[in-house]
TIVOFI-154931 format. One record per residue (C-alpha): residue in one letter; x, z, y. Coordinates in pm, whole numbers, plus 50000, padded with zeros to 5 digits. Layout:
# TIVOFI-154931
aXZY/...
END
This chain:
# TIVOFI-154931
m477855874446850/a476015891746568/d472895869646623/i474865838046555/v474435824946204/y477145802446069/p476695777945784/t478075787945450/g481835786545438/c482215787545815/r483815816645988/p482825829946333/l484205813746649/v485425840846883/e487485839047201/d490385860747078/l491315835746809/g494555816846840/t494365779846903/d495495769946556/e493045793146389/l490275781746619/i491015745646531/r490895753446159/r487525770646190/l486145742446412/k487235716446159/t485405735445886/l482275737746100/a482515700946198/n482815690445834/v479755711045740/l477685697446026/q478605661845925/t477045667945584/m473735680645723/d470795657145713/q468575650446012/d465925677745981/d465615703046259/k463165725446072/l465685734245804/y468295745346048/q466465766446304/q468795795946234/y471715776346370/i470255771646719/p472185801946858/l475355786246714/a474525753646890/l474145771647218/h477305791847151/l479295759047124/l478515752247490/d480425782747600/d482915775647878/f485685789447661/f485275760747419/m484255733447666/q487165740347895/h489745749547636/t493245737947709/s493615721547368/r492455685347339/d491755690646971/v489485720347040/q487515700047294/l487275670347057/l486015691946769/i483495709046995/a482255674647108/c481895663246746/c480015694846656/v477645691746952/a477075654846871/d476165664246515/v473845691446643/l472055664646847/r471885642746540/v470565670146314/y467945682846561/a466885648846689/p464535641446847/e464085677746962/a467515689547067/p468125727047098/y469355721147457/k466465722847699/e467965730148037/q468945700348252/d472245716148350/q473135720247984/i472255684247906/k474195671448206/t477215692648108/i477075680547747/f477015643447832/k479685645948095/f481745663947832/f481065635347587/i482145609647845/k485325628847902/q486085628747532/l485465591447498/h488685585547694/g490455593947369/l489345560447230/k491755542147458/d494665543847213/p493775536246847/r497245548346746/d496385583746848/p496335607146539/s492905619646647/f491445584846692/k489355587146375/r487575617946505/y487065601146846/f485665571246662/y483335594246469/l482115608446797/l481425573146932/e479705563046611/n477535594146616/l476515589046978/a475705552646913/f473735559246596/v471565586446744/k471305570347090/s472175604447222/f472545593047583/n468835584647590/m468305622047650/c469645616148000/f466575596448100/e464895630548147/l467485640448406/e466835634648772/d470375622048831/c470735603148505/q472095572348691/e475165592548783/i475895599248416/f475175563248319/q477495549648586/e480255573248470/l479675562948107/f479725525448183/s482765529448403/t484615548848133/i483895524147857/f484875494348074/k488155511748153/i489115521447799/v488165489547611/n491255469147523/d492725444047282/q493605470547021/h489985479046957/s488395464846647/a485065447246642/k483485479246512/v484585498846815/t483295471647047/n479965470346866/f479565508346896/f480315505547266/l477485480647291/d475205503147084/v475865531947322/l475295511447638/s472495487647540/p469715513447499/l470435526747844/i469495492447980/t466755481247742/e464875514547734/a465195523148101/d462115521648321/n464215508248605/l467865500048651/s469715509348966/v471525482149158/e474585504849159/l474715503248782/l474105465648801/d477025463449040/l479185482848796/i478285459048516/l478465425348690/i481685431548880/n483575428548550/i482775391648508/v484275379648837/e487795378148971/p490045397249002/y488435421148753/k487885393248505/s491605386148481/n492815421948517/n490685434548227/k489465405248026/y488255428147744/a485925446147979/c484735411748091/h484145401547730/l482275433847659/t480125428347969/q479305392947862/q478185405947520/l476145432647691/l474455406847918/t473625385247620/k472175414747429/t470175429847714/g469265398647912/d465515403647908/a465805439148038/l468245429348315/e466295399148436/s463955417348671/t466725437648831/i468935407048873/k465985387949021/m465345415349275/f469015416649371/f469355379249427/n465965376849597/r467095401949855/a470465384949901/l469435348249891/v465855347050019/m465435377550238/d469075374750353/k469395412750343/p472245419050100/n473305454150010/t476715455850172/k477665487249981/l477815468549652/s481015451849535/i479165421749397/t477555413149730/n480655394849851/k480925376749519/i477355366249481/y478105329549407/d480765338749154/i478275361848986/i475725333848961/y478305310648807/e479435336148548/l475885346548463/n475045309948404/r477955306748163/t477065339247986/n473295339147975/g471685311648176/d468185324648110/l468915352948353/l468895327748640/t465645309748569/s464065323148885/v467335326349079/l468685290849088/p465705275449274/q466415300349549/l469715282449615/e467815253849775/n467605274850090/k471355279750092/l472015242550044/l469895235750351/s471215264850554/t472345259450911/d475385280850837/d478275258050737/a479985285150535/e476845292550335/r476285255750258/l479865252450147/k479615282449912/a476325270649763/t477645235149724/t480835247449557/l478805268349313/l476335241349217/a479065215149192/r480725235848923/m477505244848745/f475965210148742/s479165191848647/e480375214348364/k480545200748016/e477355205647813/s475535218648121/q471795211848104/l471065222748459/s470815187148588/k467855181648359/k466235215748413/y466515217148791/q466135180948904/n464865189749251/l467855212549308/l470145184549187/k468545160449432/i469165184249721/f472725189449600/f473335151849601/g472175151949959/r475215173250045/f477385142649983/c476225132650331/d476635167250483/i477605169250848/t480705190150778/e483805175850615/p484605204950375/v481165202150213/r481535164750162/v485035169950022/k483735195749775/c480985172349658/v483415143549611/q485865165849422/s483135174849174/s482355138349103/m485195135648849/h483575162148630/f480165145848666/l481605112548551/l483425128248257/n480735152348139/h477415136448237/p477315098948171/h473595097648255/l474475106148617/q477195079648651/g475005056348854/d474045083349104/i477625095449141/t478945060249186/e476445053949464/k477435086349640/l481115077549611/r480435043149755/l478865059550059/r481745083650105/n484235055650052/h483685046350416/d483635081950546/l485115086950892/d487185116150767/e490395105950591/n490335136450361/v486965126050220/r488135090350161/h491275103449996/e489275126049765/v487085096449666/v490165077749550/m491635107749372/a488355115649195/i488215081049040/v491925079648960/e491875113948795/t488805103348598/a490755073248474/k493635095348363/r491255116648155/d488905089748026/f490495055948076/k487735034847924/l485045051248134/v486545037748456/l487575005148294/e483964998248201/a482715007348549/p483664978748785/d481884995949074/l484325025049056/l487305001649052/e485874982849349/i485775015249547/v489465021149481/r490164984749559/e488634988449905/r490795018749982/t493964998349931/l493174985450280/d492655019850434/k494275026350770/k495985057750634/y499065052350421/k498405082950202/i495065068350092/r496485033550042/r499335048049839/d497125067549599/a494695038549564/m497545014849477/n499085040149238/g495725044749069/l495135007649023/a498685002748898/y498175030848644/i494995014248518/y496724980348492/k499644995648303/r497365013348055/a495204982548001/i497804954747997/c501264969147933/e500614996647677/p499334993647318/n495574999747305/d492354988647137/i490774974547452/s488944941547414/a490324909847568/e487284907947795/l487964942447938/k491624934047990/k490654902848177/s488294922848396/v491214942848543/d493614913748578/w492774911748950/i494684944349002/k498064926948999/n496934904149283/k495684933449483/i498904953149443/l501084923949544/h498854917249845/g500034951149967/y503384934750043/y501754918050342/k501234951750510/v503214957850826/g504414992450724/l507674994750533/e506245022750317/d503684998550174/r506374973450082/l508504999749914/l505455011449722/v504754976349592/e508404972249491/r508275004549294/l504934996849127/l506204962649020/i508964977148801/t507125008248685/c503594995648617/l503194958048647/v506394950348454/p507604984148321/y511384983248311/k511545006148006/l509934980247779/p512124960847533/p513364927247674/e510884905447485/e507884926847577/r509074929847935/m509374892147972/k505924887047823/k504484911148079/l506384893648358/y505144859948235/h501594873448217/l501954887848567/l502874854048715/a500474835348489/d497434835148715/l498494851449039/d496704837449340/a498694818749605/n499104848549837/a500194871949559/t502694846049435/k504184842849783/a504354880649806/f506174882749471/v508714856649581/e509154873449919/l509624906949746/q512384893449527/k514094876549821/n513934908050032/q515394928649750/m518164903049710/k518944904750083/t518944942650065/r521294941549765/n523654918549951/t523584940250263/v524214972350070/s526904955049864/d528744945050183/w528454980850305/i529814994949979/k532754970549985/l533864986450312/h534205019650127/h537025004549920/s539195001150231/k542575017950200/e542435030550557/f539335037550760/t540495023751090/p538235023751399/r537384987551321/v536304995950964/l534325026051085/s532615004151343/q531664979351071/l530375007650854/s528195020351138/a526804985751206/k525954980450839/q524415015250817/a522205007451115/t521024975650942/i520354993850614/a518525022150792/k515974996550915/l515244988150553/l513995023750494/p511135043850646/d512035064650951/p515325047051039/l516625075951254/k516535101250970/a517615075050719/a520715067650929/e521665104450921/y521415106650541/l523165073250495/t526095087350694/q526145117250460/f525995094150159/s528845073350303/n531005104250342/n530275114349983/l531175079449859/r534575082250025/k535215116049863/d533715110449516/a535255081849318/q532705085149036/l529825082049282/l531385050349423/r531885037049071/c528215043048990/i526905024949296/n529224995749219/i527734992848871/v524184993449009/l525064965749256/k526914944249002/r525314909748995/d525244906948614/v524454943248529/s522104948048235/c518784966048284/r519724994748053/e523134999848212/c521604998948559/a518895024148471/d521335047848299/t523795045848588/m520995052948835/g520215084748646/v523845096048661/l524085087149028/l520905105649124/k522025137048941/k525035138649169/l522805139149478/g521335173549415/a517985187349306/h515055163649283/v512655183049505/q510455171749790/s512445191450044/n515725174049952/l515385145650202/y518935133750140/y518145128549771/n514855110949845/t516395087550103/v519265076549877/k516885073649580/m514655050749784/l517655028949872/i518905027749512/e515445017849387/r515414988749632/v518774974849516/a518564982449144/s518064952548912/v516054965848620/m513554937748566/v515724909648426/d519204906248277/k521084880848066/e519304890347745/s515834889047897/i516524855348070/g517374840547729/v514124854847591/l512144841247886/i513474805747848/g512414806747482/l508934818747577/i508604791247837/e509554764447585/q506924777247343/c504344775847621/i505374740247719/q504764730747357/g501304746547387/g501654770247093/s499934803247020/m502324820747259/c500044810147546/e497174830947405/e499474860147330/i500754860747688/g497284854747827/i497584821548009/s495844788047972/r497814761247792/q497364736948082/e499204759548327/a501504779548099/g504564757248110/e504464749848485/r503894786248575/g506764796948355/l509184771848505/k508194782148858/l508974817948762/l512294806748615/s513134787648934/m512504818149147/l514554840348917/s517424815348922/y517554819249300/v517474857249301/f519224866348974/s521584836648933/a524314856448756/h522044864548460/f521714827448370/f525394821848307/t525544823647931/d526254792847725/s523034796447527/s520844800447836/l522384771048021/r522164747547722/h518624758947647/l517684752448011/i519124717148007/a517384710647677/l514044715847851/l514674683448044/s513824664347726/y510134672747769/e508214644547935/h505764665448135/d505984656048503/y506414691848617/v509294700848384/a512254681448526/p511824690448899/l511554727548826/v514404728448575/l516644708448810/k515684731249096/s516734761248887/l520064744848804/t520574737549174/h520074774449253/l522624783148987/g525064757949131/r524854774149472/y525864806949309/q528514792149080/p528854754149036/l528804742148679/i532054723448746/d533734757648773/d532174770248453/a534264776548145/v532344748847965/p532494717548190/a530834697847913/i527484711348035/l527814692148362/n528844660848173/e525684663647963/l523554668948272/a524894640048487/p523464610048289/v520074626748271/c520044631948648/r521124595848707/d518084583448518/f515804606748712/a517314594549041/l516614557948960/i513534556148742/g511984590748768/t509314603649001/p510204610549367/k510304647849294/q512584642748997/a514884620749203/k515074645649487/h516054674549261/a518354653649044/v520534643549342/r520614679149471/c521434693249129/i524404670749057/f525734673149412/v525644711249425/n527034716049076/s529874690949128/q531324709249429/s534184732649351/s534024768649470/t536044760549780/a533704732149867/t530714754349809/d532184780250041/g532444753450306/m528764745450294/t526784752550603/s524314780050536/g521264761750662/s521724724650591/g522794724850228/s525164695450275/a528834701150214/s531494698950476/t532844663650483/t536414676150456/t535754694550128/q533204671849957/t533614662749594/v531724631449492/h530694630149129/p531284595648970/i527604593148886/f526774588049256/h528864556049271/e526724541948993/i523544552449172/i524584537649509/e525584504749347/t522254503049165/l520384510249489/r522344483449675/i521274457549422/k517774468549320/l516284485449631/t514134456549750/p510594454149888/n507944461749625/c510584467349356/e509864489849059/h510284526749143/q510764517449509/r509634551349634/t511954569749393/k514894548949512/i514084555749878/v514014593149811/t517304591149620/l518924572049906/g517754597850158/h519184627449967/i522514610449900/a522714601550270/y521984637750358/n524504653550123/m527304627650119/p527034606650437/q530754600250477/a531384591750112/f529064561450131/l528964555850506/t528804517950518/p526554511150215/i524054537050327/k524034524450687/n523424489150570/m520604499550336/i519004520750606/a519104492150856/r517994464550619/r515964479750337/i514394508950518/v513904497750877/k513754459950874/e512074453550538/l509784483850529/l509084503350848/i508814474651097/q507494449750848/e504054435950924/v501164448950719/p499544421250513/q496024412350609/q494984413550245/r496284443350046/d496024447749672/y495624485349690/d492564507449691/l492494521550043/p491114556250118/e487454558050208/d486384557750569/g487824586950754/d490924598050936/w492364619150655/c492904619950282/a495144637050031/q498684623050033/e498494611649672/d495454590349762/l497484568850005/p498464533349903/p501974530049750/d503364510450045/t502294537650287/l503834564350066/c507064544750070/k506954543650450/l506454581350467/d509474586850245/a511384561150448/l510774581750763/k512084612550582/t515074592550460/m516004582950814/a515774619250922/r517984630250631/w520484603150711/l520794615251069/l521094651350957/g523894641350726/l525734622251001/r525344651551243/t527214636251536/d526244599251546/e524474600251882/h523914562651906/a522104561451572/a520094592151671/q518904576151997/k517774544651818/t516004564751550/f514254586951805/r512954555751983/m511454542651662/l509954576151556/a508514581551904/a506984546951887/f505134556851567/v503804587551746/n502934568952065/q501184540751875/r499134566351679/g500834556351352/d500284518651383/l503774508151494/l503004470951541/g499494476251667/q497994452651408/n495104475951332/r495354467650962/l495944503350852/c493064526650775/g492604558650976/a494114581250707/e497244559550687/k497724560851063/s497314598451061/w499914603050788/l502404579250946/r502334594751292/l502484629151130/g505454618150917/a507264604451222/a506564635951424/c507794658651142/a510904636951106/m511604641751477/l511244679251438/k513574679351140/v516284659651322/c515994681651630/e517044711851422/q520544697351392/k522804702451690/g524334669351794/v521974642451671/g519064665651739/d519864667052111/q519454629652172/y515714629052239/s514514621452591/a512024640452801/e509534612352760/q509854613952379/f509504651752385/l506314649452591/q504934622352365/l505634644452065/s503764673252229/q500504653752200/m500584659851824/m499354694951903/v496084679652027/d495834651551773/p492204642351700/v492674649751327/p492614687551248/e494794683650938/v497474666351144/r497414694551398/e497634720851126/i500544705050936/f502444696951255/s502004732751381/r503244746051048/k506324723751056/l506944733551419/h506804770451330/k509014764951027/g511634747551240/l511534774351509/s511764802851260/r514844790451075/s518054810251102/l518924817051465/p520694806351675/r522034773051539/n519964759251252/c516594759251422/l514614739351675/p515724745452035/l513654767252264/d512084736152427/f509774732352129/m508174766452176/g506604750552484/l504514728652253/y502474759152151/v500844758852496/l498534730152396/a497034751552119/g494994767252398/l492864735752382/e492324739352007/t488614737251923/e488814751551568/r489044789151591/k490704793751252/l493464769151336/q493944784051680/d494344818651526/l496924804451286/v498964789251569/r498654821451767/h500154839451468/y502994814251463/t503614819451834/e503684857251803/a506004855551503/d508464832551682/v508424853552000/n509024885651806/k511744870651588/r513744858451886/r513414891352068/e514434910451757/y517454887751715/l518624894552070/k518194931952017/t520214930351696/v523014910751862/a523094935052152/m523264964851918/t525774951551665/s528034934351920/p527614954252240/d530924941852382/s530144904852349/s528154888852624/t524854873552514/d523814861652859/s525004826352783/q522834825652469/s519784842352616/q518514812052802/h518574792252477/i516994819952267/q514954842652496/p511294833852425/d510264841352784/y511964808652884/m509354789452688/l507174790053000/a509674766353166/f508984741152887/a505244748052854/i504544738353216/p505954702553184/v503914698152865/l500734706953054/v501664685553355/n502024655953116/d498734663052937/p496234635053013/r493404660353039/f494954675753351/t494694650653635/n493434670953932/h494894704554028/e491794712654234/d489234705753959/n487784738753839/v486894725853493/q490394713153433/l491934744953572/r489814765353333/k491304746253040/m494814749753177/e494324786953215/k493374789852850/c496544771552758/l498754793552974/r497114825052845/f497774813352490/v501554815052540/l501694842852800/e499724868652603/p502244871452315/l504964874452579/m503074901752766/a501884920452454/k504734945552453/r505174961452793/e508714973152718/s509834937252653/f508134921752954/v510044918153283/y507714910053571/g510574900853802/f511854874553558/y508564855553560/k508164858753934/q511664844953990/l511224817653728/l507904805453870/q509234806454226/l512204785754111/i509914759853950/k507854757854269/h511034747854451/r511634718954210/e509934685854139/f508724671953806/s511444648553686/q509014627053484/g506504624253768/s505494591553927/d503944605654246/k503304637954431/t500204646554229/d502424654653932/n504294679954148/y501034694754275/r499814699653920/m503104716053824/w503014739254123/a499344747454057/l500294757653704/c502934780953850/d500304797454074/l497914799853781/s500594815853562/m501384841253830/h497714850553858/i497444855853481/i500504878253491/d499134897353791/t495954905353602/k497994926253362/f501124935653554/s502164939553913/s505364942054110/f504974979754097/d505484980353721/g508704994553583/n510334961453488/a509574944253819/t513154937353926/f515304909653783/s518644900453936/m520224875853692/p520494839153802/l518134815153628/a518634778353550/l515934752553485/p516324723653237/e517234692353436/m515414671053180/y512084682553323/y512924695253673/k514854679153959/q515934689554303/p513584678154583/a514774649654800/v514194671155110/a517094694155193/n516314731755205/f512904725255053/q510534755155092/n507284757754901/n505154788354974/d501744771854948/i499024780154696/y497944749854491/i494764762554335/p491474765054528/l491344794854761/d487984807254630/v489464808154284/y492514825954416/t490514853054592/l488264857054290/g491304862654078/a492754886854332/k489564907854338/s489434911153963/s493174915053937/s493424951354034/k490644962153804/a492014943053508/t495494955653576/a494344991553580/t492364986253264/s495234969953079/m497664997153188/t495315024253068/t494755006852740/s498445001652678/r499085038452719/t496265051952510/v495535027152235/a497945018551956/p498864981551965/p496984961051706/k498674938151457/r497784908551677/p497764916052052/a494354913752211/e493984888752489/p493914905252834/s490544905953003/i489674898353361/t486434917553347/d485554947053131/d482324933252988/d483644900352850/e483164898152476/d485054866552387/p488664867652503/q488944830152453/e486334823752720/n487614849852963/n489464833553253/l489614831553630/f487084803553647/d484184817753447/n482134824553759/i482524789153896/r480014763253783/a481454733353605/a479174710353800/d480414722654136/t481534691454325/t482044706554666/e485334700254837/p487784729454795/m488824748555101/a492074738555265/k495184752955103/r496684782355284/t499944800555259/r499524829455019/a499964863355185/g503324877855104/a504524846654931/t507454842755165/s508694877755119/a508224875754748/k510264844454713/s513594850454554/
END
């Protein structure tokens, strides 16, 4: 103790001092040492004191202050004696620096009273680089790791920049001046920049990033060695924490100091090409982030690595491809120079087999559009990719593609922006594409289109004027299919509104009797089919129904939503109130989502009374050809007509919104414009309004009085279209509400007992009686007017109309000879032309045929007149359009006239009564229109046939007989037309089956057996066979070539019937065909007709056997069948038995051999493959490519003239006979 020399003013430090006294003396010593300059030679006498400070008594003292002061004193000793410290032994040095590290923990809380002295200690250590002394120690890495760990733990948000900088000054020299750096220390440093450490202690992360930036050059070699071992040698050090986070480390190092990875990143090429899927995925994920980040220059620095990365877009594993596609959004946003490469990669993945990849392609482009709208707008290739995915087989992908396109359309067209007109025009196709989605079979697609229409295409939140401009623009240049879809959408929503409205009315019942409850259930079942997943929807609709009965406010809200004249704002606000009462709007609340879906379908938020008034004003401005056309975005030539067509459609769906005095008067005022298209469309709109509420019932009857004279002029001197709509308009609007209620739903003509005849029609009839003469002025217009008056008011003018029909129409026009010299320009050589190119006299004859049909439809029950008319119409058909056989008509005129007569026959046959007066001979003559030599005739006739068959069942449609006409489409040579007729056949079969199911479900107690033979499409085979027997191409039932054609025809109608196994009853067909084989052809002249008929029965049975057998589930059928006596008669021989086979035996055995194989194949297919939209034709052999050419006779040469083998009784035919 005596050897120790203390500086002046300092008192000795001995162990028996009290703590307070010891602290006072240490403070004095510390203050003196702080004032000493750095010169070890001047202070050699204090070396014993320096050693004395290391005494265990001081170093391990219980007082924190004593330890802190000792640490400060020792640190100053190192400063003063630097670079030769008085501590030479390694144990001493190790003890000192561990003691320093321990004291540095005091820096954690800057609010500590002793923080200044701790800060002084840190500053001193940093200034002198005291820890560099540890390099001389053998286990210096242990001290360094403890130091780094301590500093990373104590750094926090309360530390100033000075503290942080001193931390860096302490740590940096240990890295920059070290000969080598241990991987353990590297692990300790780098682990701070990755999760979860990065989030748990973000200040340590920040300090580490600063340290990496400051010491990058020194760390590079160590980092290179670490990654080389892990990435190239594939021998990672599993003891290190960063080994499992190697890709995260690379990413963070790149963000912090990219120069550290100059030699590391190329090594990732091996990982991108690794055979290990997990490794490729990790490497791909890393590089996707690094290459695509904003301001990243890696794509330019490492082009070869980028090329290999792009190759991962075609990786064999789905997760890797998904990861690449997900990164494409950031590439597009942040690296425009790579847009071409990314677009090409997305185009490849757009057709990926994996649905997740295709979905990510769509989402990448859509999300890009949401962040940088113009980028996608200016890249048509990206939009085309999304466009293709609207046709994806997965609904999720279609949905997001449609939503994305709708979002782009809304941003470009419906929201204020600075986009050029050219760019706006470039995305105008989107509206067509979205509306085309309404043709999808799935109900989800239709609901999606309905929602997008009111949220994106015509946003319902827009002010009325803007909303109507967007609606006008939407309909301005829609293609034909999109227009049909829009109209169908509105009609379907109207039907849904009416159905739901009827259901809601039942909830107002005072007592819920079993009858009312039964009606509720039936309506609920119907509504459930209008929603996805009808079973679950029915459950939630029941819950909603119960809530409606309990909650009066809920019922009030739904009534407001369904109100015909509700305003858009009121409807939207009420929907919000209603939905709030349904519970939380979360995905798991299926009840809420189901009711919301239903409410969205029935809500009217697109048009209301105010917006209709605005729309009529816009249309008038467009008719005038003003600047409004350019503002809306429509050509002046089409603007007015398009607008009126829109108005006509809206008048049908939203009739109630038109009934304001200003709107009605404004609408009638449009009739003053002389454009040909204006009057028909305006009158059609007024007719729609009259069907909702006749103008005669309106509070201002003067409107009808203003309209009547205008319509009279149109009916007499207007165009045929104007005349047609003028008669309809005045007739409909002059019927009182009671008369309107008495109208038949399908015909449009009023019940004769409730008709009201407007005085204007007396004037018209009198004018027609006097002025309707051959070649008179406006002859065609007058003929059309006569036809529509005869249709709507047959009893009011019974005698005048009958006289004019007989004299003016039939005698002086239809059966009048054609002059040898005609003053008209006839169509050029050919069998077809556009209707407007026909000569005026031929056009008059066409309208005369329609007039006769309308007259009969109006009469309804005049059978004698119907028979005479049918004879004349059939004569036109039979004479190929040239009734008198003069051969003075050109081919196109003949084609149009026989087509007009055939269509008139179809139209009359829709009406029960007069429509039942055709004979079997006339029916069979009419069937030849299906194989008319002119394709246009076949196409139009098929369309009219389908239209007549698809009208409202069971009364106002063509009878089942006419479905037999489809059988001749099997001979159709034009594939496109044959596919169209096949679609018609399938639609008619499915509609009739669906109707029978609905009747059976809604009225289970009522017997439908009496109706089934008149509706059940399976009966069409009984009418198809007579049509084929009568066909002039089928003359020999043993001719293989002819039988091949007949088989094609039979397959054409049987395949739609056999498409759905659950609807097909094998026993029915077996019994039906056996019954036909025990009858004779009533129109036959000799036995060969019967043989042909029976051969067709055998042929039909073979076709059925190729797909089904008697062992199938629906083999039995016990109900009695009846055949139409018009085509079948009882044989003259009593107890007639017919068990023979009437097709050649070699053909029969050929069919039998292939039958079992085809049957097995078809059964397997039906169980394993989802049915396509259009049923595939059943195959006889497995390797046939063209189903049209696949039949029982393919293996028989057409030139085979050998005599067929004698007919034999088919094995088992007797036992199979019913």
